[in-house]
C-alpha positions as CSV (number, residue, x, y, z in Angstrom):
1,M,123.9,74.3,-1.7
2,E,120.0,75.0,-2.7
3,K,119.2,78.2,-2.5
4,L,115.4,79.1,-0.9
5,P,113.2,80.9,-2.6
6,L,113.3,85.1,-1.8
7,N,109.8,84.6,-0.3
8,R,110.7,81.6,1.8
9,V,113.7,83.4,2.9
10,K,111.6,86.3,4.5
11,V,109.1,84.2,6.3
12,R,112.2,82.5,8.4
13,N,113.4,85.8,9.0
14,N,109.8,87.0,10.1
15,L,109.4,84.0,12.0
16,Q,112.9,84.3,13.8
17,R,112.1,88.5,14.7
18,G,108.2,87.0,16.3
19,Q,110.9,84.6,18.5
20,A,113.0,87.2,19.6
21,L,110.1,89.3,20.6
22,L,108.0,86.7,22.2
23,I,111.4,86.1,24.8
24,V,112.3,89.7,25.2
25,L,108.6,89.6,26.3
26,L,108.8,87.3,28.9
27,T,111.8,88.3,30.0
28,M,110.3,92.1,30.7
29,A,107.4,90.3,32.3
30,V,109.5,87.7,34.4
31,I,111.8,91.1,35.9
32,L,109.0,93.2,36.3
33,T,106.8,90.6,38.6
34,V,110.4,90.3,40.6
35,V,110.6,93.8,40.9
36,L,107.0,94.6,41.8
37,S,107.2,91.6,44.2
38,V,110.6,93.2,45.7
39,V,108.8,96.4,45.9
40,S,105.4,95.0,47.8
41,R,107.9,93.3,50.0
42,S,109.8,96.4,51.2
43,V,106.5,98.6,51.5
44,T,104.8,95.6,53.7
45,D,108.5,95.8,55.9
46,I,108.4,99.5,56.1
47,T,104.5,99.6,57.4
48,V,105.6,97.0,60.0
49,T,108.2,97.9,61.0
50,T,106.9,101.7,61.1
51,Y,103.7,100.0,63.1
52,E,106.1,98.3,65.7
53,E,108.0,101.4,66.3
54,N,104.8,102.9,67.0
55,A,103.3,100.4,69.2
56,L,106.5,100.4,71.4
57,R,106.6,104.3,71.2
58,A,102.4,104.1,72.6
59,F,103.7,101.6,75.1
60,S,106.9,103.7,76.5
61,A,103.7,106.4,76.3
62,A,101.6,104.5,78.2
63,E,104.7,103.7,80.8
64,A,105.3,107.2,81.1
65,G,101.6,108.5,82.3
66,I,102.2,105.3,85.1
67,E,105.0,106.3,86.5
68,E,104.0,109.7,86.9
69,K,100.5,109.0,88.2
70,L,102.6,106.7,90.4
71,L,105.1,109.6,92.1
72,N,102.0,111.4,92.6
73,P,98.4,109.9,91.8
74,Y,96.4,112.8,93.5
75,P,94.2,114.2,93.1
76,L,91.8,111.2,91.4
77,G,90.5,111.7,88.0
78,T,91.9,112.1,84.2
79,F,95.1,113.2,83.1
80,S,97.2,114.2,79.9
81,N,100.6,114.8,78.1
82,P,100.0,115.6,74.6
83,T,103.7,116.2,73.9
84,V,104.7,112.6,75.1
85,G,101.3,111.5,73.9
86,Y,99.5,109.6,77.2
87,S,96.2,110.5,78.7
88,G,94.2,108.6,81.6
89,E,92.9,108.3,84.9
90,V,92.7,107.5,88.5
91,T,89.8,105.6,90.2
92,N,89.6,103.9,93.6
93,P,88.3,100.1,92.8
94,S,85.6,98.7,95.1
95,E,84.6,101.7,96.8
96,G,81.0,101.5,97.5
97,D,81.3,97.5,96.6
98,T,80.6,94.6,98.8
99,E,83.0,92.4,97.7
100,F,86.6,93.0,96.1
101,N,88.9,90.2,94.3
102,H,92.7,90.8,95.6
103,P,94.7,92.2,92.0
104,G,97.9,89.9,92.6
105,D,97.5,86.0,93.8
106,L,99.7,85.5,96.5
107,N,102.9,83.3,97.4
108,S,103.0,81.3,100.3
109,G,103.8,83.7,103.5
110,E,102.4,86.5,101.0
111,V,99.9,89.0,102.8
112,A,97.3,91.1,101.3
113,T,95.0,94.1,103.3
114,F,91.7,94.6,102.7
115,W,90.7,97.9,104.2
116,L,87.6,98.6,106.3
117,V,88.1,102.2,106.9
118,S,88.3,104.6,104.2
119,H,91.4,107.0,103.5
120,D,91.4,110.7,103.1
121,S,91.5,112.5,99.7
122,T,95.4,112.1,100.0
123,G,95.5,108.0,100.7
124,S,97.5,109.0,104.2
125,R,95.4,109.4,106.6
126,L,92.6,107.0,108.2
127,T,88.7,108.8,108.6
128,C,85.0,108.2,108.5
129,P,83.6,111.2,107.2
130,D,80.0,109.7,107.0
131,A,78.0,106.6,107.9
132,N,79.1,104.7,104.6
133,S,82.7,104.9,104.2
134,C,83.7,102.5,107.3
135,V,82.4,99.0,107.7
136,T,79.8,99.0,110.5
137,G,76.7,96.8,111.6
138,T,76.6,93.1,111.9
139,G,77.3,91.5,108.7
140,V,78.5,88.4,108.0
141,M,82.4,88.7,106.4
142,R,83.8,86.1,104.4
143,V,87.3,85.1,103.1
144,C,87.5,83.3,99.7
145,W,91.1,81.9,98.4
146,G,92.6,79.1,96.1
147,S,92.1,78.3,92.6
148,E,89.0,76.2,91.4
149,P,89.6,73.4,90.7
150,Q,91.8,72.3,93.5
151,D,94.9,70.8,93.2
152,P,94.6,66.8,93.2
153,D,97.6,66.8,95.6
154,W,96.0,68.3,98.7
155,T,99.7,69.1,100.1
156,K,100.1,72.0,97.6
157,N,96.5,73.7,98.4
158,P,96.6,76.6,100.5
159,A,95.3,77.6,104.0
160,V,94.6,81.4,105.4
161,E,95.6,82.8,108.5
162,V,93.3,85.7,109.3
163,L,93.6,88.8,111.5
164,L,91.4,91.4,112.2
165,F,92.7,94.9,112.9
166,Y,90.4,96.8,115.4
167,D,90.1,99.6,118.1
168,D,87.9,98.6,120.7
169,D,89.1,101.6,123.0
170,D,88.6,105.0,121.1
171,P,87.9,104.6,117.6
172,S,88.2,108.1,116.6
173,Q,91.5,108.1,117.7
174,S,92.6,106.1,114.8
175,V,90.1,107.5,112.3
176,A,91.0,111.1,113.4
177,A,93.5,113.8,112.6
178,T,95.8,112.1,114.5
179,N,95.9,108.9,113.5
180,N,96.9,107.5,117.1
181,F,97.1,103.5,116.7
182,A,98.1,102.8,120.4
183,N,95.0,100.6,121.7
184,V,94.2,99.0,118.0
185,K,94.1,95.1,118.9
186,V,93.9,92.1,116.5
187,K,91.8,89.0,116.1
188,R,93.1,85.9,115.1
189,F,91.7,83.2,112.6
190,A,93.0,80.4,110.7
191,F,91.2,77.9,108.3
192,D,92.7,75.4,106.4
193,R,90.7,72.8,104.4
194,Y,92.9,69.8,105.4
195,A,93.8,71.0,109.3
196,A,93.2,67.6,110.0
197,S,95.6,65.7,108.0
198,R,98.2,69.0,108.3
199,A,97.6,68.9,112.3
200,N,98.3,72.2,112.5
201,N,95.5,73.3,114.7
202,F,93.9,75.4,112.1
203,E,90.1,75.6,111.7
204,P,88.5,72.9,109.2
205,I,86.6,74.4,106.9
206,S,84.0,72.4,104.3
207,N,84.8,71.8,100.6
208,A,83.0,74.7,99.8
209,S,83.7,76.9,96.5
210,C,82.4,80.6,96.2
211,T,82.3,83.1,93.4
212,I,83.5,86.6,93.5
213,D,82.8,89.0,90.7
214,G,82.6,86.0,88.5
215,K,85.7,84.8,89.8
216,T,85.7,81.1,91.3
217,Y,87.3,80.1,94.3
218,A,87.9,77.0,96.0
219,F,87.8,77.3,99.6
220,R,85.7,79.8,102.1
221,S,85.0,80.9,105.4
222,D,82.6,82.4,106.9
223,N,83.9,82.1,110.7
224,I,85.4,85.5,110.8
225,T,83.4,87.0,114.1
226,Y,83.7,90.3,114.7
227,P,85.5,91.6,118.2
228,D,83.3,90.9,121.3
229,V,82.9,94.5,121.6
230,D,80.5,96.9,120.6
231,C,81.7,97.4,117.2
232,A,78.5,97.3,115.2
233,D,77.6,101.1,115.3
234,R,81.2,102.5,115.6
235,A,82.7,103.9,112.4
236,G,86.7,102.8,113.0
237,C,86.2,100.4,115.6
238,R,87.3,97.7,112.6
239,L,90.4,98.9,111.0
240,M,91.5,96.2,108.4
241,V,91.6,92.5,107.9
242,K,95.2,91.0,106.9
243,V,95.0,87.5,105.2
244,R,98.0,85.3,104.6
245,M,98.6,82.5,102.8
246,Y,100.5,79.0,103.5
247,Y,100.9,75.7,102.0
248,N,100.6,76.6,98.5
249,S,103.4,75.7,95.7
250,G,102.5,78.8,93.4
251,P,101.0,81.9,93.8
252,Q,96.8,81.6,94.3
253,P,93.9,84.2,94.4
254,L,92.7,85.7,97.5
255,G,89.1,88.3,97.8
256,I,86.7,89.1,100.3
257,T,82.7,90.4,100.7
258,I,81.0,91.5,103.2
259,T,77.1,90.8,103.3
260,G,74.8,93.0,105.3
261,G,76.0,96.3,107.2
262,T,77.7,99.1,105.1
263,P,80.1,98.1,102.0
264,L,83.5,97.8,101.7
265,P,85.5,101.4,101.4
266,A,88.0,101.9,98.7
267,Q,91.0,99.5,98.5
268,G,93.7,101.9,97.0
269,L,94.0,103.0,93.6
270,V,93.8,101.9,89.8
271,I,96.0,103.6,87.2
272,S,95.1,103.3,83.5
273,S,97.3,105.0,81.1
274,T,96.8,104.9,77.1
275,G,99.8,105.7,75.0
276,T,99.6,107.0,71.4
277,A,102.1,107.2,68.7
278,G,100.5,107.4,65.1
279,E,97.9,105.1,64.5
280,S,98.9,102.8,67.7
281,S,97.8,103.1,70.8
282,R,98.6,100.9,73.8
283,R,97.1,100.7,77.3
284,V,98.7,99.7,81.1
285,N,96.7,99.7,84.4
286,V,98.1,99.3,87.4
287,S,96.7,98.5,91.2
288,Q,98.7,100.4,93.9
289,G,97.3,99.3,97.5
290,Y,97.4,102.0,100.0
291,S,100.7,102.1,102.6
292,E,100.9,100.2,105.4
293,T,103.7,99.2,108.2
294,P,105.7,96.0,107.1
295,T,104.6,92.4,108.0
296,F,107.1,92.2,110.6
297,F,105.4,95.0,113.1
298,D,102.1,91.9,112.7
299,S,103.8,89.8,115.5
300,A,104.3,92.9,117.5
301,V,100.5,93.3,118.3
302,F,100.9,89.7,119.9
303,S,103.9,90.9,122.1
304,L,103.3,91.4,126.0
305,K,106.3,94.0,125.7
306,S,106.3,97.7,124.3
307,L,108.8,97.7,121.0
308,E,111.9,99.4,122.1
309,K,114.4,101.5,120.9
310,L,118.3,99.9,121.5
């Protein structure tokens, strides 16, 4: 066996040591990369989880504020609870405006109420404390409804029934502290773009759209005439308008405008609550209308007999 010179053996051993060192360094680099990746992923997961948990806590806190004010919304204004972590405000929508979009879309058969008189500071009684708090004058009332564009299937497009409640005997009884509604009457309207096709005896309207506060509707009617009594300058003579939707296969929007005369009073409450937790914040808005009678009482107004308890 041939023996290598001593110097060649040393060079070969040095090369082997260098290769081993390189392999060790590469292995350490791979392990370090994997460890850093796992650590980074873990930190990211913890951050995301913490953010999601705080977001849920913030949303729950905002809902807690909403629930609290729904139970007792008065007085209006700001509210807060640092312990739970929410703050918010209760306001009156549309007060002093001439137009109002109903906050929720209506299915067929559902009813929306638009108030023509104001409510007191507790929302429990009707009142007309000043000339601008109740609708008076001879202005034009317009009801707008239906999504734009219209449904190509005309049978699915909505029609509306409008009930105008008024007190032509002594309006002060309806809007005074007694809130006596014994003499309230109703004037009924019904409008349908497709009245002829449906043969429903509704009043036909032209195919005219309208826009309320940036929201466009497919149909409108300006033919809501006021009662044949002197309501123009009698605050509280006109009490409210109820609009019932018909024929639509899904929820449809609804709005009202008054041109001329005094503007609309407040149409209920808007409760806005913001919850916070950590760096997360969530806002919840809820619209709440004023209390009103169940819809089956609307039929009693048309009855020629008094309601009797049996």
